[in-house]
C-alpha positions in Angstrom: 0.0 0.0 0.0 1.5 3.4 -1.1 1.5 6.3 1.3 -1.4 8.8 0.8 -0.9 12.0 -1.0 -2.2 15.2 0.6 -3.8 17.3 -2.1 -4.5 21.0 -1.6 -7.1 21.7 -4.2 -7.4 25.4 -4.8 -9.7 27.6 -6.8 -8.2 30.6 -8.6 -8.7 34.1 -7.3 -11.6 36.3 -8.3 -12.1 37.7 -11.8 -14.4 40.4 -13.1 -16.6 37.7 -14.6 -16.9 36.1 -11.1 -17.9 39.4 -9.7 -20.5 40.1 -12.4 -21.8 36.5 -12.5 -20.8 35.8 -16.1 -19.9 32.3 -17.4 -16.2 32.1 -18.1 -15.9 28.5 -19.1 -12.6 28.3 -21.1 -12.4 32.0 -21.9 -9.0 33.1 -20.7 -10.1 35.8 -18.2 -7.5 37.2 -15.9 -7.7 38.1 -12.2 -9.1 41.4 -11.1 -7.6 43.5 -8.3 -9.4 41.5 -5.6 -8.3 38.2 -7.2 -4.7 39.4 -7.2 -4.9 40.2 -3.6 -6.5 36.8 -2.8 -3.7 35.1 -4.8 -1.1 36.9 -2.8 -2.8 36.0 0.5 -3.1 32.4 -0.6 0.6 32.3 -1.5 1.5 33.6 2.0 -0.8 31.0 3.6 1.0 28.2 1.8 4.5 29.4 2.3 5.2 26.9 5.0 2.8 24.2 3.9 5.6 21.8 3.0 4.6 21.6 -0.7 6.5 19.2 -2.9 4.8 20.1 -6.2 2.6 22.8 -7.7 0.2 22.2 -10.6 -2.3 24.4 -12.4 -4.8 24.8 -15.2 -3.1 26.7 -18.0 -5.9 29.4 -18.1 -4.4 32.6 -16.8 -6.7 33.1 -13.8 -5.5 29.8 -12.4 -1.9 30.1 -13.6 -1.5 33.6 -12.1 -2.9 32.3 -8.8 -0.4 29.4 -8.9 2.5 31.7 -9.7 1.7 33.7 -6.5 2.2 30.4 -4.6 5.4 29.6 -6.6 6.8 33.0 -5.8 6.9 32.3 -2.1 7.6 28.5 -2.2 10.2 28.5 -5.0 8.2 25.8 -6.8 7.8 25.7 -10.6 4.2 25.7 -11.8 3.3 22.8 -14.0 0.3 23.5 -16.3 -2.2 21.1 -17.5 -5.0 21.6 -20.1 -7.0 18.8 -18.4 -7.5 21.1 -15.4 -9.4 23.7 -17.4 -12.9 24.7 -16.5 -15.8 23.1 -18.4 -16.4 24.4 -21.9 -19.7 26.2 -22.1 -19.9 26.8 -25.9 -22.1 29.7 -26.9 -22.9 30.5 -23.2 -19.4 31.7 -22.4 -19.2 35.4 -21.6 -23.0 35.7 -20.9 -24.6 36.5 -17.5 -27.1 34.1 -16.0 -29.9 36.5 -16.8 -28.7 36.7 -20.5 -28.6 32.9 -20.7 -32.1 32.6 -19.4 -33.4 35.2 -21.9 -31.5 34.0 -25.0 -31.2 30.3 -24.5 -34.0 29.1 -22.1 -33.8 25.5 -23.1 -30.0 25.4 -22.5 -30.6 27.1 -19.2 -33.2 24.6 -18.1 -31.0 21.6 -19.0 -28.0 23.1 -17.4 -30.0 23.8 -14.2 -31.2 20.2 -14.2 -27.6 19.0 -14.5 -28.3 16.7 -17.3 -25.2 14.5 -17.5 -24.9 14.1 -21.2 -25.8 17.7 -22.1 -23.2 20.1 -23.4 -24.6 23.6 -22.9 -24.5 25.7 -26.1 -22.5 23.0 -27.8 -20.0 22.9 -25.0 -18.6 20.0 -22.9 -21.1 17.4 -21.6 -21.2 17.3 -17.8 -20.3 13.6 -17.6 -17.3 14.0 -19.9 -16.2 17.1 -17.9 -16.5 15.1 -14.6 -14.4 12.2 -15.9 -11.8 14.6 -17.2 -11.5 16.6 -14.0 -11.4 13.7 -11.6 -8.9 11.8 -13.8 -6.6 14.8 -14.0 -6.5 15.1 -10.2 -6.1 11.4 -9.7 -3.1 11.2 -12.1 -1.4 14.1 -10.3 -2.0 12.7 -6.8 -0.9 9.2 -7.8 2.4 10.7 -9.1 3.3 12.1 -5.6 2.7 9.3 -3.0 3.5 10.4 0.5 3.9 14.1 -0.5 1.8 17.3 -0.4 0.9 18.9 -3.6 -1.1 22.1 -4.5 -3.4 22.1 -7.6 -5.0 25.3 -8.8 -8.1 24.8 -10.9 -11.6 26.1 -11.3 -14.9 26.0 -9.5 -16.5 23.4 -11.8 -13.4 21.2 -11.6 -13.4 21.3 -7.8 -17.1 20.6 -7.7 -16.5 17.4 -9.6 -13.6 16.5 -7.2 -15.8 17.0 -4.2 -18.6 14.8 -5.7 -16.1 12.1 -6.4 -14.6 12.1 -2.9 -18.0 12.3 -1.1 -19.8 9.9 -3.4 -22.4 12.5 -4.5 -24.1 12.1 -7.9 -23.8 14.5 -10.7 -27.4 15.6 -10.6 -27.5 16.2 -6.8 -27.8 19.9 -5.9 -24.6 21.5 -4.6 -24.6 22.2 -0.9 -20.9 23.0 -0.5 -19.0 26.2 -1.2 -16.4 26.8 -3.9 -14.8 30.0 -2.7 -12.2 31.9 -4.8 -8.7 31.2 -3.4 -10.1 28.9 -0.7 -8.0 25.9 0.5 -9.6 22.5 0.1 -7.8 19.4 1.5 -8.1 15.9 0.4 -6.2 12.6 0.9 -5.6 10.3 -2.1 -4.9 6.7 -1.5 -5.5 3.4 -3.4 -7.2 5.3 -6.2 -9.7 7.2 -4.0 -10.0 10.7 -2.6 -11.3 11.6 0.8 -12.2 15.1 1.9 -10.4 16.2 5.1 -11.2 19.9 5.0 -13.1 22.2 2.6 -13.4 25.9 1.7 -10.9 27.2 4.3 -10.9 31.0 3.7 -9.4 32.1 7.0 -6.4 33.6 5.2 -8.7 35.9 3.3 -10.5 37.5 6.3 -9.7 41.1 7.0 -7.1 41.4 9.7 -6.3 37.7 9.6 -3.0 36.9 11.4 -0.1 35.6 9.4 -1.1 32.1 8.6 0.8 29.1 9.7 1.0 25.6 8.2 -2.4 24.9 6.6 -1.7 21.2 6.4 -1.6 21.1 10.2 -5.1 22.6 10.5 
């Protein structure tokens, strides 16, 4: 039996699209001022986390968040297209209100979390789930007994949580996916287990200098 891998699964910092509730999908949207501040705080929080490797989606909002971690840990960022957000086709760039008005059938099928549906000609939910979980599993399996940080996207982390908790694709989401939050999972024998989720203490105003997050 191999030693478990501690995975710190991280969502990128805030973007203007997050703030205005627009669908980003695979559009390459950068961090806004708040997102850059969050990334810096996240980097400081992980400075003493004992990281062995740093991985990221290649989309700039994730990459720039990862680079803030690399700047304080000295780790090189390894990028992976498999960690990208779900592709939303013609819905990308639109607000939720605009989607409801212009593509009501797509909006309904998306809300219902239809597994085989690709919104606006985008990526089907079941294919996106398989891609996301497989990407995390491959990275975790490559680092037995180590601690790794992986910066990805809200949809990707939603898939990871469902896989770890045994929650179906069509079940409503009851967990948070905060920008620049720290989510902790253990990976062993091909399975993930959630050990901590949506830790945002390092983002609170006046928060003390964070210590080792992997000891929390």
